[in-house]
C-alpha positions as CSV (number, residue, x, y, z in Angstrom):
1,M,-2.7,4.0,9.5
2,P,-5.7,4.8,7.9
3,K,-7.1,2.7,4.5
4,E,-6.3,5.6,2.2
5,T,-2.8,6.4,3.5
6,R,-2.0,2.2,2.7
7,T,-4.1,2.7,-1.0
8,A,-1.4,6.2,-1.4
9,L,1.2,4.5,0.2
10,G,0.9,1.4,-2.4
11,K,-0.3,3.2,-5.3
12,Q,3.4,4.8,-4.7
13,G,6.0,2.1,-4.1
14,A,4.2,0.4,-7.3
15,A,4.6,3.6,-8.9
16,V,9.1,3.2,-8.2
17,A,9.3,-1.0,-8.9
18,Q,7.8,0.0,-12.5
19,R,10.6,2.5,-12.7
20,K,13.1,0.5,-10.9
21,R,12.0,-2.1,-13.4
22,S,11.6,-0.3,-16.6
23,G,15.2,1.4,-15.5
24,G,14.2,4.9,-15.3
25,S,17.2,6.1,-13.1
26,E,15.1,10.0,-13.0
27,P,13.2,10.6,-10.4
28,K,10.1,10.6,-10.9
29,T,7.1,10.9,-7.9
30,R,6.8,14.6,-6.2
31,Q,8.9,13.9,-3.0
32,E,11.9,12.2,-4.7
33,L,11.6,15.3,-7.2
34,Y,11.7,17.2,-3.8
35,R,14.8,16.3,-1.9
36,E,16.7,16.6,-5.2
37,A,15.4,20.6,-5.8
38,Q,16.1,20.5,-1.6
39,K,19.6,19.3,-2.5
40,R,20.6,22.4,-4.4
41,G,19.2,24.3,-3.0
42,I,16.4,26.0,-5.0
43,P,13.7,28.2,-3.2
44,G,10.3,28.0,-3.6
45,R,10.4,24.0,-3.6
46,S,7.6,23.2,-0.9
47,K,5.4,25.2,-2.3
48,M,6.3,23.5,-6.0
49,G,4.2,20.4,-7.2
50,R,5.6,18.2,-9.7
51,D,5.5,19.8,-12.7
52,E,6.8,22.5,-11.4
53,L,9.6,21.0,-9.5
54,E,11.3,18.7,-12.3
55,R,10.9,22.3,-14.7
56,A,12.9,23.7,-11.8
57,L,15.8,20.6,-11.5
58,R,16.1,20.7,-15.1
59,G,16.4,24.7,-15.5
């Protein structure tokens, strides 16, 4: 696995661990938001960024 990939995965894992420690239950990563949008059947989700997914899930 390339070093950049390992670094990115490590940072993402650290962010998830921090949210778990702080008690944040709302999904934060784009991947988590995408999965929730997929469950809800939100159209156009594959082209949305993290902020757009968050807005679509709220409204």
